[in-house]
C-alpha positions in Angstrom: -21.9 -37.1 7.8 -23.5 -37.9 11.2 -25.3 -35.0 12.9 -25.5 -34.4 16.7 -29.0 -34.5 18.2 -29.1 -30.7 18.6 -28.1 -30.2 15.0 -30.9 -32.5 13.8 -33.5 -30.4 15.6 -32.7 -27.4 13.4 -34.0 -29.1 10.3 -37.1 -27.4 8.9 -40.3 -29.5 9.1 -43.4 -28.2 7.2 -46.8 -29.2 8.5 -49.9 -28.7 6.3 -53.5 -29.6 6.9 -55.7 -30.3 3.9 -58.7 -32.5 3.3 -57.2 -35.7 2.1 -60.0 -36.8 -0.2 -60.5 -33.4 -1.8 -56.7 -33.1 -2.3 -56.5 -36.5 -4.0 -59.4 -35.7 -6.4 -58.0 -32.3 -7.3 -54.6 -33.8 -7.8 -56.0 -36.4 -10.2 -57.8 -33.7 -12.3 -54.8 -31.4 -12.4 -52.7 -34.3 -13.6 -55.1 -34.9 -16.4 -55.2 -31.2 -17.3 -51.4 -31.0 -17.5 -51.4 -34.0 -19.9 -54.1 -32.4 -22.0 -51.9 -29.3 -22.3 -49.3 -31.5 -23.9 -46.8 -31.8 -21.1 -45.1 -34.9 -19.8 -46.5 -35.6 -16.4 -43.6 -38.0 -15.6 -41.0 -35.3 -16.1 -39.2 -34.6 -12.8 -40.3 -31.0 -12.5 -43.9 -32.0 -12.9 -44.2 -35.1 -10.8 -45.5 -33.3 -7.7 -47.1 -30.4 -9.5 -50.7 -31.8 -9.4 -50.4 -32.2 -5.7 -48.9 -28.7 -5.2 -51.6 -27.1 -7.3 -54.3 -29.0 -5.4 -53.1 -27.6 -2.1 -52.5 -24.1 -3.5 -56.1 -23.9 -4.9 -57.5 -25.0 -1.6 -55.5 -22.3 0.2 -56.5 -19.6 -2.3 -60.2 -20.5 -2.0 -60.3 -21.1 1.8 -62.8 -18.3 2.2 -65.6 -20.8 1.4 -64.9 -22.5 4.8 -65.0 -19.3 6.7 -67.9 -17.2 8.0 -67.1 -13.4 7.8 -70.0 -12.5 10.1 -68.7 -14.8 12.8 -65.3 -13.1 12.4 -66.8 -9.7 13.2 -68.8 -11.0 16.1 -65.8 -12.6 17.6 -64.4 -9.2 18.6 -67.5 -7.0 19.2 -67.2 -4.2 21.8 -69.8 -1.7 23.0 -68.4 1.7 22.5 -69.9 5.2 22.3 -67.9 6.3 19.3 -69.7 7.7 16.2 -66.9 8.9 14.0 -65.4 7.3 10.9 -63.3 4.2 11.4 -61.1 3.5 8.4 -58.9 0.5 7.6 -57.2 1.2 4.4 -54.6 -0.4 2.1 -55.8 -3.9 2.9 -54.0 -6.2 0.4 -56.2 -8.3 -1.8 -55.2 -11.5 -3.6 -58.2 -13.1 -5.3 -59.1 -15.3 -8.3 -61.3 -14.0 -11.1 -64.1 -16.5 -11.6 -64.1 -16.0 -15.4 -60.5 -17.3 -16.1 -59.3 -18.3 -12.6 -56.4 -15.9 -12.9 -55.4 -13.6 -10.0 -56.4 -10.0 -9.5 -54.4 -8.1 -7.0 -55.0 -4.8 -5.3 -56.0 -2.9 -2.2 -59.3 -2.4 -0.3 -60.2 0.6 1.8 -63.0 0.0 4.3 -64.7 2.5 6.6 -67.7 2.4 8.9 -69.4 4.8 11.4 -70.2 2.9 14.6 -73.7 2.9 16.1 -73.0 1.6 19.6 -70.6 -1.2 18.7 -67.1 -1.5 17.2 -65.2 -4.5 16.1 -61.5 -5.3 16.2 -59.6 -3.6 13.4 -58.0 -6.9 12.3 -61.4 -8.4 11.9 -62.2 -5.9 9.1 -59.1 -7.0 7.2 -60.1 -10.7 7.9 -63.6 -10.1 6.3 -61.9 -8.7 3.2 -59.6 -11.7 3.1 -62.5 -14.2 3.6 -64.4 -12.9 0.6 -61.3 -12.4 -1.5 -60.3 -16.1 -1.0 -63.1 -17.3 -3.2 -63.7 -17.2 -6.9 -64.7 -13.6 -7.4 -65.5 -10.6 -9.5 -64.4 -7.3 -8.1 -67.8 -5.8 -8.2 -69.4 -8.5 -6.1 -66.4 -8.6 -3.7 -66.9 -4.9 -3.0 -70.6 -5.3 -2.3 -70.1 -8.4 -0.1 -67.7 -6.7 2.2 -70.1 -3.7 2.6 -73.1 -5.9 3.2 -71.3 -8.1 5.8 -70.3 -5.1 7.9 -73.6 -3.4 7.5 -75.7 -6.5 8.4 -73.5 -7.6 11.3 -72.5 -4.3 13.1 -75.5 -2.2 12.0 -73.4 0.9 11.8 -74.6 4.3 10.7 -72.9 3.6 7.3 -70.2 1.6 5.5 -67.9 2.6 2.7 -65.8 0.2 0.6 -63.4 1.1 -2.3 -61.3 -1.5 -4.1 -58.5 -0.8 -6.6 -57.1 -3.8 -8.4 -55.1 -5.0 -11.4 -56.5 -8.1 -13.2 -54.1 -10.6 -14.8 -56.8 -11.7 -17.1 -56.5 -8.3 -18.8 -52.7 -8.2 -18.5 -51.6 -11.8 -19.5 -54.2 -12.5 -22.1 -57.0 -10.8 -24.1 -56.5 -7.1 -24.4 -53.1 -7.3 -22.6 -53.2 -3.8 -21.0 -50.4 -3.8 -18.4 -51.2 -0.6 -16.5 -54.9 -0.6 -16.2 -56.5 -0.4 -12.7 -60.1 -1.2 -11.9 -61.8 0.8 -9.1 -65.1 -0.2 -7.6 -67.0 1.3 -4.7 -70.1 0.8 -2.6 -71.6 2.9 0.1 -74.5 2.7 2.6 -76.1 4.9 5.2 -74.2 8.1 6.1 -71.7 7.5 3.3 -74.5 8.1 0.8 -74.2 11.8 1.7 -71.8 13.6 -0.5 -69.9 15.4 2.3 -69.2 12.1 4.2 -68.2 10.3 1.1 -65.8 13.1 0.1 -64.2 13.0 3.6 -63.7 9.2 3.2 -62.1 9.6 -0.2 -59.8 12.4 1.1 -58.7 10.3 4.1 -57.9 7.2 2.1 -56.0 9.3 -0.4 -53.8 10.9 2.3 -50.4 9.4 3.1 -49.4 9.8 6.8 -46.0 8.1 6.4 
């Protein structure tokens, strides 16, 4: 059936940008891995799987190509505000470096400005940048805190992460409902009263 020009324009066209050499190398190795697992790499459903995985892994580890401190500095504003700024329930999708299986959860981040604030979306982008690397939850928590502390020089930073790890759910101990919580605090948040206020605020649902 012939389509009119205006109908042809409605076709979906996907554009992706990946390093060609890296993608080819990754595709080759994933092809070999699939063979070693005992699968037929010539089977229709697997023909493009090595390429898809190569691109997916580059996407899921794109944090290595990003600088979280530059992200914060890109939206830095002088502001005389010295109360708590909280961005909570930031979705996290990361890969555990021990088995390269996902861990999924939420991050809650707060800081108390000391002359400068940053765009709220930049806090979430810092979380995303560190999460899109091979990680352990403990280090991820500390990296987020250190980045905000070292870049904004606030009066204090607080980070709490809650996550479920597929390496515990799909293999090994196979505990389906376990949640791992990690936290890290600096400056004013090392005081019990400030820390308790933060915990209370991130536990409160406003909607």
